[in-house]
N, CA, C and O of each residue as an XYZ file, in Angstrom:
344
protein
N      75.246    133.881     68.187
C      76.488    133.268     67.800
C      77.374    134.277     67.066
O      78.593    134.279     67.236
N      76.767    135.117     66.265
C      77.543    136.091     65.516
C      78.275    137.043     66.442
O      79.418    137.413     66.173
N      77.634    137.443     67.525
C      78.280    138.356     68.470
C      79.521    137.719     69.065
O      80.526    138.395     69.287
N      79.455    136.427     69.322
C      80.614    135.732     69.866
C      81.755    135.656     68.868
O      82.922    135.682     69.260
N      81.439    135.564     67.594
C      82.477    135.483     66.570
C      83.116    136.839     66.304
O      84.283    136.907     65.918
N      82.364    137.921     66.505
C      82.871    139.241     66.174
C      83.576    139.930     67.341
O      84.140    141.011     67.171
N      83.551    139.324     68.509
C      84.173    139.977     69.655
C      85.687    140.024     69.470
O      86.285    139.147     68.847
N      86.276    141.055     70.019
C      87.723    141.198     69.944
C      88.357    140.289     70.974
O      87.875    140.192     72.103
N      89.421    139.629     70.598
C      90.114    138.745     71.520
C      91.598    139.056     71.472
O      92.099    139.542     70.458
N      92.295    138.782     72.545
C      93.739    139.021     72.537
C      94.418    138.177     71.465
O      93.957    137.082     71.142
N      95.500    138.684     70.923
C      96.172    138.001     69.826
C      96.759    136.652     70.220
O      96.791    135.729     69.406
N      97.219    136.531     71.452
C      97.899    135.301     71.848
C      96.969    134.239     72.400
O      97.405    133.107     72.609
N      95.711    134.556     72.643
C      94.827    133.542     73.213
C      94.104    132.807     72.090
O      93.370    133.407     71.305
N      94.319    131.546     72.033
C      93.633    130.682     71.064
C      92.823    129.676     71.870
O      93.390    128.799     72.522
N      91.521    129.796     71.829
C      90.657    128.945     72.619
C      90.468    127.602     71.918
O      90.255    127.542     70.707
N      90.547    126.554     72.682
C      90.319    125.214     72.151
C      88.871    124.776     72.344
O      88.530    123.635     72.033
N      88.024    125.653     72.845
C      86.634    125.298     73.120
C      85.871    124.832     71.873
O      85.149    123.839     71.969
N      85.986    125.483     70.716
C      85.250    124.984     69.540
C      85.696    123.587     69.117
O      84.867    122.749     68.760
N      86.981    123.340     69.156
C      87.473    122.012     68.803
C      87.049    120.986     69.841
O      86.736    119.847     69.497
N      87.037    121.374     71.089
C      86.595    120.484     72.153
C      85.115    120.141     71.984
O      84.713    119.006     72.240
N      84.313    121.095     71.564
C      82.887    120.843     71.330
C      82.688    119.823     70.217
O      81.825    118.952     70.327
N      83.473    119.918     69.149
C      83.383    118.956     68.054
C      83.793    117.567     68.540
O      83.153    116.576     68.189
N      84.849    117.490     69.340
C      85.296    116.195     69.855
C      84.280    115.571     70.807
O      84.094    114.354     70.803
N      83.626    116.387     71.614
C      82.589    115.867     72.512
C      81.406    115.338     71.705
O      80.860    114.283     72.027
N      81.011    116.057     70.668
C      79.918    115.585     69.810
C      80.293    114.274     69.131
O      79.472    113.362     69.036
N      81.534    114.181     68.658
C      81.993    112.945     68.022
C      82.005    111.790     69.017
O      81.638    110.668     68.666
N      82.422    112.050     70.250
C      82.410    111.014     71.285
C      80.982    110.579     71.608
O      80.731    109.400     71.862
N      80.055    111.523     71.599
C      78.649    111.183     71.833
C      78.093    110.277     70.741
O      77.404    109.298     71.026
N      78.397    110.611     69.492
C      77.950    109.756     68.390
C      78.571    108.363     68.502
O      77.895    107.362     68.263
N      79.830    108.297     68.858
C      80.510    107.016     69.002
C      79.863    106.186     70.113
O      79.693    104.975     69.970
N      79.500    106.845     71.223
C      78.843    106.137     72.329
C      77.489    105.584     71.888
O      77.115    104.478     72.278
N      76.762    106.336     71.086
C      75.474    105.849     70.576
C      75.681    104.643     69.684
O      74.896    103.697     69.744
N      76.713    104.650     68.863
C      77.006    103.494     68.018
C      77.338    102.269     68.859
O      77.009    101.147     68.474
N      77.982    102.469     69.996
C      78.357    101.337     70.838
C      77.161    100.701     71.543
O      77.137     99.484     71.727
N      76.174    101.496     71.940
C      75.069    100.951     72.727
C      73.851    100.579     71.892
O      72.882    100.049     72.433
N      73.873    100.839     70.604
C      72.710    100.538     69.779
C      72.569     99.034     69.549
O      73.552     98.293     69.560
N      71.334     98.606     69.342
C      71.069     97.187     69.102
C      70.967     96.878     67.612
O      70.883     95.713     67.223
N      70.973     97.906     66.788
C      70.870     97.701     65.345
C      72.164     97.136     64.790
O      73.208     97.185     65.441
N      72.086     96.600     63.584
C      73.261     96.080     62.894
C      74.210     97.245     62.581
O      73.797     98.227     61.964
N      75.456     97.142     62.996
C      76.403     98.250     62.815
C      76.706     98.523     61.342
O      76.901     99.675     60.954
N      76.746     97.488     60.532
C      77.008     97.693     59.099
C      75.911     98.552     58.481
O      76.197     99.480     57.725
N      74.656     98.244     58.801
C      73.530     99.025     58.292
C      73.568    100.439     58.869
O      73.322    101.416     58.163
N      73.879    100.533     60.162
C      73.911    101.839     60.817
C      74.978    102.746     60.218
O      74.724    103.925     59.972
N      76.172    102.202     59.982
C      77.231    103.003     59.367
C      76.865    103.387     57.939
O      77.148    104.504     57.504
N      76.242    102.476     57.212
C      75.878    102.759     55.827
C      74.834    103.876     55.735
O      74.828    104.644     54.773
N      73.954    103.965     56.732
C      72.880    104.954     56.648
C      73.169    106.240     57.414
O      72.664    107.299     57.043
N      73.961    106.170     58.462
C      74.111    107.334     59.335
C      75.436    108.066     59.193
O      75.521    109.234     59.571
N      76.456    107.438     58.672
C      77.777    108.047     58.658
C      77.842    109.316     57.809
O      78.483    110.292     58.196
N      77.184    109.301     56.665
C      77.168    110.506     55.820
C      76.494    111.677     56.534
O      76.956    112.814     56.441
N      75.404    111.397     57.243
C      74.727    112.465     57.979
C      75.594    112.992     59.116
O      75.573    114.188     59.406
N      76.350    112.117     59.757
C      77.231    112.567     60.830
C      78.327    113.467     60.290
O      78.684    114.465     60.917
N      78.857    113.118     59.130
C      79.849    114.002     58.497
C      79.240    115.365     58.192
O      79.885    116.396     58.382
N      78.008    115.370     57.722
C      77.344    116.634     57.399
C      77.091    117.465     58.660
O      77.070    118.694     58.585
N      76.899    116.827     59.807
C      76.705    117.554     61.057
C      78.015    118.112     61.594
O      78.063    119.237     62.091
N      79.063    117.328     61.491
C      80.314    117.713     62.130
C      81.220    118.559     61.245
O      82.031    119.328     61.761
N      81.105    118.438     59.933
C      82.017    119.143     59.038
C      81.966    120.667     59.203
O      83.024    121.281     59.345
N      80.790    121.308     59.191
C      80.783    122.775     59.359
C      81.346    123.210     60.713
O      82.063    124.207     60.795
N      81.027    122.474     61.760
C      81.545    122.830     63.087
C      83.055    122.657     63.142
O      83.745    123.453     63.778
N      83.572    121.637     62.490
C      85.017    121.413     62.474
C      85.733    122.504     61.682
O      86.792    122.974     62.097
N      85.175    122.904     60.561
C      85.767    123.983     59.758
C      85.763    125.289     60.553
O      86.753    126.020     60.555
N      84.656    125.580     61.224
C      84.580    126.791     62.045
C      85.614    126.741     63.167
O      86.295    127.732     63.430
N      85.733    125.596     63.824
C      86.697    125.462     64.925
C      88.124    125.663     64.425
O      88.926    126.320     65.088
N      88.442    125.108     63.273
C      89.801    125.251     62.747
C      90.104    126.694     62.353
O      91.210    127.178     62.596
N      89.141    127.386     61.749
C      89.376    128.776     61.389
C      89.490    129.668     62.618
O      90.222    130.657     62.597
N      88.777    129.333     63.683
C      88.909    130.106     64.909
C      90.264    129.881     65.571
O      90.758    130.754     66.285
N      90.865    128.726     65.340
C      92.168    128.437     65.921
C      93.329    128.970     65.083
O      94.433    129.158     65.595
N      93.081    129.211     63.800
C      94.145    129.707     62.929
C      94.509    131.142     63.277
O      93.727    131.866     63.892
N      95.697    131.534     62.878
C      96.123    132.920     63.085
C      95.475    133.817     62.044
O      95.163    133.395     60.931
N      95.286    135.055     62.438
C      94.753    136.050     61.509
C      95.885    136.532     60.597
O      97.052    136.435     60.978
N      95.573    137.046     59.413
C      96.632    137.565     58.538
C      97.429    138.686     59.189
O      98.614    138.852     58.899
N      96.797    139.454     60.062
C      97.508    140.534     60.737
C      98.601    139.990     61.655
O      99.610    140.657     61.884
N      98.402    138.784     62.178
C      99.406    138.187     63.048
C     100.655    137.787     62.266
O     101.750    137.757     62.827
N     100.505    137.485     60.994
C     101.632    137.063     60.162
C     102.375    138.257     59.551
O     103.535    138.139     59.157
N     101.707    139.388     59.479
C     102.305    140.559     58.837
C     103.516    141.045     59.636
O     103.534    140.995     60.866
N     104.510    141.508     58.911
C     105.709    142.038     59.555
C     105.487    143.519     59.808
O     105.285    144.301     58.879
N     105.528    143.884     61.063
C     105.327    145.293     61.411
C     106.610    146.059     61.150
O     107.697    145.614     61.519
N     106.476    147.218     60.509
C     107.645    148.026     60.245
C     108.014    148.774     61.521
O     107.147    149.191     62.288
N     109.290    148.930     61.727
C     109.736    149.617     62.942
C     109.541    151.123     62.774
O     109.588    151.623     61.651
N     109.323    151.852     63.864
C     109.110    153.309     63.762
C     110.335    154.031     63.206
O     110.184    155.069     62.561
N     111.542    153.516     63.435
C     112.750    154.171     62.916
C     112.781    154.138     61.404
O     113.149    155.129     60.774
N     112.404    153.027     60.810
C     112.386    152.920     59.346
C     111.306    153.808     58.748
O     111.489    154.378     57.672
N     110.177    153.926     59.449
C     109.099    154.763     58.940
C     109.501    156.242     58.927
O     109.100    156.983     58.030
N     110.293    156.675     59.919
C     110.735    158.068     59.965
C     111.757    158.353     58.871
O     111.751    159.446     58.305
N     112.632    157.403     58.560
C     113.640    157.603     57.508
C     112.981    157.711     56.141
O     113.498    158.410     55.269
N     111.876    157.051     55.936
C     111.213    157.071     54.637
C     110.578    158.432     54.351
O     110.361    158.779     53.190
N     110.287    159.184     55.366
C     109.649    160.499     55.164
C     110.643    161.424     54.646
O     110.333    162.589     54.400
């Protein structure tokens, strides 16, 4: 996983795959809640905190992967201004 995070990527490509993975996992959990025979009130009371703990790190990682890097926000100085400063 670390190798995938450290790979160089083009500046303009922002992949939605990590966010899509979180949404698919959330949809899977929702489907399990729909087909279960247990009492939903009890199920939400016991399982919802654990689901947040499963999805929160993945969601934070997905959001940081989608955010721009600080280098993308930096204003590049033009070569003409750099020559005048010398």
